[in-house]
C-alpha positions as a printed Julia matrix, in Angstrom:
433×3 Matrix{Float64}:
 122.74   92.9    98.65
 121.66   96.22   99.98
 123.25   98.2   102.55
 121.99   97.47  105.98
 119.11   99.31  107.31
 117.57   99.67  110.81
 113.95   98.3   110.9
 111.71   96.12  108.71
 108.34   96.12  109.4
 106.45   93.21  107.4
 102.76   94.63  107.0
 100.77   97.54  106.88
  97.41   96.86  108.35
  96.39   98.7   111.29
  99.31   97.38  113.48
 102.11   97.96  110.94
 101.19  101.17  110.44
 101.05  102.56  113.73
 104.63  100.84  114.43
 105.81  103.03  111.1
 104.31  106.32  112.83
 106.08  105.07  116.18
 109.79  104.68  114.54
 109.37  107.9   112.22
 108.82  109.82  115.33
 111.53  108.54  117.09
 113.9   109.64  114.44
 114.43  105.29  113.59
 115.15  104.62  109.5
 112.76  101.83  108.76
 111.18   99.67  105.39
 107.75   98.89  106.06
 106.49   95.89  103.55
 103.06   95.51  102.25
 101.94   92.23  100.12
  98.66   94.51   98.83
  98.58   97.58   96.83
  96.93   99.54   99.36
  97.13   99.82  103.76
  94.18   98.41  105.96
  94.8    94.64  105.94
  92.22   92.74  107.22
  90.12   95.86  107.54
  90.02   96.4   103.53
  87.45   94.34  101.53
  88.57   92.37   98.98
  92.25   93.2    99.95
  94.53   91.98   96.92
  97.17   90.72   99.01
  95.09   88.01  100.05
  94.74   87.99  103.5
  91.54   89.92  104.21
  88.5    88.5   106.16
  86.36   91.42  105.45
  82.74   90.77  104.41
  80.84   93.3   102.77
  78.55   93.88  105.63
  81.3    93.86  108.36
  80.89   96.84  111.05
  83.32   96.83  114.09
  82.2    95.68  117.33
  84.15   97.66  119.49
  82.88  101.66  119.83
  84.98  104.04  117.56
  86.19  106.03  120.5
  88.09  103.02  122.08
  88.93  101.98  118.92
  91.26  104.81  117.55
  94.28  105.31  118.25
  95.33  108.18  120.9
  96.26  111.04  119.29
  94.06  110.77  115.79
  90.16  110.28  116.65
  87.98  108.99  114.63
  85.36  111.5   113.16
  82.16  112.55  115.13
  80.47  111.92  112.1
  80.89  108.37  112.11
  78.83  105.75  113.18
  79.64  104.49  117.22
  79.95  101.16  115.57
  81.3   102.04  112.54
  81.38  100.04  108.79
  84.51   98.6   107.38
  84.64  101.26  104.74
  84.81  103.84  107.3
  87.5   102.26  109.04
  89.71  102.03  105.81
  89.49  105.46  105.05
  90.49  106.3   108.72
  93.27  104.39  108.6
  94.06  105.93  105.11
  93.55  109.14  106.47
  95.98  108.54  109.52
  98.54  107.58  107.36
  98.62  110.23  105.1
  98.1   112.74  108.09
 101.57  111.42  110.19
 103.08  111.06  106.24
 103.65  107.65  106.66
 103.01  106.37  102.71
 106.14  107.17  101.38
 107.93  104.53  103.81
 105.34  101.81  102.48
 106.76   99.48   99.77
 103.28   98.25   98.38
 103.23   94.84   96.31
 106.13   93.82   97.78
 106.05   90.21   99.71
 108.38   89.0   102.39
 109.23   85.65  101.37
 112.18   84.94  104.22
 113.51   86.16  107.06
 116.69   84.59  108.56
 118.72   86.06  111.51
 122.57   86.09  110.95
 125.49   85.03  113.17
 125.97   88.81  113.65
 122.35   89.03  115.11
 121.35   91.08  112.25
 118.46   89.62  110.2
 118.55   89.45  106.09
 115.1    90.19  104.92
 114.46   88.4   100.99
 110.85   89.74   99.84
 110.22   88.81   96.08
 112.28   92.0    94.85
 115.39   91.88   96.91
 117.27   91.07   99.84
 118.38   93.47  102.37
 120.25   93.11  105.93
 118.32   94.94  108.98
 119.08   95.14  112.66
 115.47   94.71  113.6
 112.45   92.72  112.3
 108.71   93.83  113.51
 106.28   91.04  112.48
 102.77   93.02  111.85
 101.11   90.41  109.26
  98.18   89.52  111.87
  96.96   86.18  112.63
  93.59   86.45  110.89
  94.27   85.12  107.6
  95.36   81.42  108.0
  91.76   79.27  108.36
  91.89   76.77  111.35
  89.64   73.52  110.35
  87.81   71.32  113.76
  91.01   69.06  114.03
  90.57   66.12  114.22
  88.4    66.04  111.61
  84.78   65.1   112.04
  83.85   61.63  110.83
  82.5    61.0   107.54
  82.5    63.37  104.01
  80.01   66.41  103.87
  79.25   66.1   100.33
  77.24   69.84  100.55
  79.43   72.97  100.24
  82.28   73.89  102.45
  83.49   77.66  103.39
  85.35   78.73  106.28
  84.45   82.09  107.29
  87.36   83.66  106.08
  85.89   83.15  102.56
  82.66   84.55  103.32
  82.02   88.03  101.34
  78.62   88.52  100.35
  74.86   87.16  101.67
  74.43   85.66   97.94
  76.73   82.97   99.04
  74.6    81.7   101.99
  70.92   82.89  100.2
  68.67   80.24   99.58
  70.42   77.45  101.4
  70.07   75.7   104.48
  73.23   76.43  106.15
  74.96   75.24  109.21
  77.67   77.6   110.8
  79.66   76.04  113.06
  81.36   77.84  115.84
  79.68   81.03  118.04
  82.51   83.39  118.02
  81.73   87.22  116.38
  82.34   85.91  112.76
  80.12   82.83  113.33
  77.39   85.06  114.61
  77.37   87.69  111.99
  76.98   84.91  108.95
  74.42   83.39  111.02
  72.57   86.17  111.34
  72.72   87.59  107.75
  71.97   84.24  106.79
  68.62   84.09  108.83
  67.52   87.65  107.57
  67.16   86.43  104.17
  64.39   84.11  105.32
  64.96   81.41  102.45
  66.44   78.49  104.16
  66.92   77.25  108.07
  70.04   78.71  109.42
  71.82   76.35  112.44
  74.61   77.01  114.96
  76.55   73.88  116.16
  78.6    75.04  119.3
  80.38   72.71  121.74
  79.94   74.94  124.59
  78.13   77.86  123.61
  79.19   81.49  124.5
  77.92   84.76  126.41
  76.43   86.89  123.91
  77.42   90.51  124.97
  75.07   93.39  123.28
  76.96   96.18  121.76
  74.61   98.71  123.42
  73.23   98.75  127.09
  71.4   102.04  128.33
  71.85  103.88  125.1
  75.64  103.86  125.46
  78.64  101.21  124.13
  78.55   98.7   126.69
  82.48   98.74  126.15
  82.61  102.24  127.61
  81.99  100.84  130.69
  84.82   99.0   131.29
  87.58  101.1   133.06
  91.28  100.67  134.49
  89.63  101.06  137.62
  87.18   98.36  136.8
  89.94   95.75  135.78
  91.66   96.1   138.9
  88.6    94.27  141.0
  88.58   90.74  141.87
  87.72   88.7   138.94
  84.28   87.3   140.95
  83.15   91.24  141.49
  83.93   92.08  137.82
  81.92   88.54  136.91
  79.12   89.75  138.97
  78.95   93.08  137.82
  79.09   92.06  134.25
  76.52   89.28  134.71
  74.32   91.87  136.56
  74.56   94.45  133.81
  73.92   91.9   131.11
  70.61   90.41  133.08
  69.2    94.2   133.42
  70.4    94.79  129.45
  68.79   91.4   127.85
  67.37   89.2   130.73
  68.77   85.35  130.45
  69.75   84.44  126.92
  68.43   80.85  127.23
  65.06   83.05  127.02
  65.8    84.21  123.56
  66.49   79.99  122.29
  69.9    80.63  122.51
  72.34   77.96  124.86
  72.91   78.68  128.31
  77.29   78.27  128.15
  79.45   75.83  130.12
  81.81   77.89  131.32
  81.27   81.24  133.52
  81.86   84.52  132.27
  84.92   85.68  131.72
  86.23   82.73  131.43
  86.41   82.51  127.54
  86.47   85.09  125.05
  82.7    86.42  125.16
  80.63   87.18  121.57
  79.88   90.4   120.88
  76.42   91.02  118.96
  73.31   93.29  119.14
  71.51   91.11  116.66
  71.64   87.25  117.64
  69.11   87.03  120.52
  66.59   88.82  118.53
  66.84   87.12  115.56
  66.84   83.49  117.65
  63.68   84.75  119.55
  62.17   85.06  116.47
  62.95   81.19  115.46
  65.28   82.2   112.61
  68.14   80.36  114.39
  68.66   77.36  116.07
  71.31   75.74  117.75
  72.43   72.25  117.99
  75.67   71.02  119.75
  78.99   69.62  118.29
  79.13   67.48  115.04
  79.3    63.58  115.4
  79.72   63.01  111.94
  78.91   63.71  108.28
  76.51   60.96  106.12
  76.56   62.89  102.52
  74.57   66.47  103.15
  73.39   64.74  106.54
  74.71   65.78  109.73
  74.51   63.9   112.77
  75.06   65.8   115.65
  75.9    64.65  119.28
  72.59   64.44  120.83
  71.46   61.64  118.03
  69.56   64.02  116.01
  69.98   64.45  112.36
  69.53   67.29  109.79
  70.25   67.89  105.85
  72.48   71.14  105.04
  73.35   72.95  101.67
  76.3    74.59  103.49
  78.2    74.63  106.11
  80.24   77.4   107.41
  83.12   76.48  109.55
  83.92   79.83  111.74
  86.74   77.91  113.67
  89.11   80.47  113.98
  92.89   81.2   112.66
  96.38   79.52  112.59
  99.36   81.66  113.94
 101.56   81.77  111.23
 104.76   83.07  109.97
 105.64   81.39  106.41
 108.72   84.11  106.53
 109.83   82.88  109.57
 111.07   79.03  108.79
 113.34   78.7   111.79
 111.68   75.94  113.95
 111.98   77.99  116.88
 108.91   79.8   115.05
 106.71   76.39  115.23
 103.74   76.6   117.25
 102.63   73.34  116.09
  99.18   74.31  115.33
  98.31   75.45  118.96
  99.08   78.97  118.64
 101.25   79.19  121.63
 104.37   80.91  120.89
 105.62   82.38  124.02
 106.93   85.91  123.89
 107.7    88.54  126.52
 104.47   90.46  126.98
 103.08   89.08  123.71
 105.88   90.96  121.94
 109.45   89.96  122.5
 111.05   86.28  121.53
 113.63   86.03  124.78
 116.17   84.13  122.56
 116.15   86.26  119.49
 117.32   89.82  120.13
 115.59   92.6   118.02
 112.8    90.38  116.94
 109.31   91.54  117.88
 105.7    90.59  117.25
 102.95   93.22  117.04
  99.23   92.95  117.83
  99.44   88.86  118.48
  96.89   89.32  121.09
  93.24   88.4   121.54
  92.04   91.13  123.83
  88.73   92.02  125.71
  88.54   95.35  123.91
  90.01   96.94  121.32
  93.07   96.06  119.05
  94.77   99.09  117.62
  95.15  101.05  121.1
  97.55   98.05  121.73
  98.91   97.85  119.04
  99.79  101.14  119.39
 101.07  101.2   122.8
 103.48   97.95  121.81
 104.88   99.62  118.72
 106.17  102.74  121.55
 107.77  100.45  123.92
 109.38   98.82  120.41
 110.57  102.24  119.2
 111.69  103.41  122.52
 113.58   99.76  123.19
 115.29  100.38  119.34
 116.37  104.06  120.35
 118.01  102.79  123.36
 115.71  104.85  125.79
 114.17  101.38  127.23
 116.01   98.36  128.01
 114.51   94.85  128.69
 114.99   92.56  131.23
 117.77   89.75  131.04
 116.43   86.4   129.6
 115.87   84.78  132.78
 113.58   87.33  134.03
 111.45   87.43  130.4
 111.08   83.45  130.47
 109.84   83.79  134.37
 107.42   86.24  133.15
 106.32   84.52  129.97
 105.59   81.0   132.25
 103.4    83.32  134.99
 101.53   84.8   132.08
 100.96   81.33  130.79
  99.69   79.49  134.19
  97.43   82.78  134.89
  96.07   82.31  131.57
  95.36   78.29  131.92
  94.2    79.08  135.38
  91.24   81.25  133.74
  90.72   80.05  130.53
  89.75   76.88  128.92
  92.59   75.29  126.76
  92.38   76.34  123.33
  94.5    78.15  120.51
  91.96   81.26  120.98
  92.97   81.75  124.27
  96.73   81.69  124.1
  96.66   85.2   122.53
  94.09   86.3   125.45
  94.86   89.66  127.2
  92.26   91.84  129.43
  92.31   95.15  127.7
  93.28   97.84  130.18
  95.54   95.86  132.52
  97.69   94.71  129.33
  97.95   98.04  128.48
  99.42   99.25  131.63
 101.79   96.51  131.69
 103.1    98.12  128.41
 103.14  101.4   129.47
 104.73  100.29  132.88
 107.74   98.5   131.1
 108.44  101.82  129.47
 108.76  103.42  133.0
 110.17  100.71  134.8
 112.94   99.97  132.46
 113.8   103.51  130.91
 117.53  104.05  130.49
């Protein structure tokens, strides 16, 4: 058993590295454990930690200006929506610029985290066990594939692939492909398959999605969001966005993309500059939810049937913490881990969860804000509310989400970029010691 240290960070992806920077700047001793041999997490193509969902053609869908950390902008010569290779280069440079690499223990997997009677944490890796006063969980939430539950009736006898394991266009080339889901990954894979012009491509969706372009009037659309517009009533925000989208691309159903069942901002939108154009050429077709399988034949809820060689499930991810075996962290498959400000577990002091959010906007600046808050808490420059106040806030947040969004595991993590960032910054000011 080694001597007790201050903080353990689990994961050296985009969130773990900004946590490391915040702790270093506050003079807090820490170890950062990374299962793989390099930093970058989900953004490193073919990451040897086995947890990356990146595919060869992947580009970010939030622009480089709003995605960057506050004190380390992306290079001006990067494209506005960079390729994953640019992003990894940026993360590597960030780590080296701020001198974080010596604090990261690579090829080290955290196996178990146990809270001891004195409130400290025993952390067991595949190499040793050490005690820490605090643990920051930054293992990401896009690595444990979720499949439809309950499973569809019957058995599909063709190929089955979850989007998590999609890497190369050759996996879909020359095949009749059914993509289940209409989120960002689903649309990217469908468009890539359609560009091969070597098989039919169909998207199956229960409720549809609002398709948001990356660009409008030569401006990245996410640049139009601001702290000011985020304070407007939801109905006005919806009207402004609906008008903007209509001016940018008209009605999406005119391109053959089904109209969503729910209004704008009632669910997480899908970002794609390509889907409407490719659908308008007839290269992607749409079907409702699957009813059952009959070998390679798929029966849809509208009663139609089609044959496919491959089904790609782009159906999201489970939030999983394999190193936290205590039942307090069992979210029963619904991703509903109830945390104060999506970060603090009210019953486990000095245990923090980083970037466990699904923002309307970039995640990196929010993880950076969370990290600064955590560092100030650990440095005793900021205090937390009492348990009762945290529980009250958690319940209010849950009710607000239930009122706005449809019930789904995805939306338990939903936050609006500017209001959420401001709420974390407010915590730092309001609870300063």
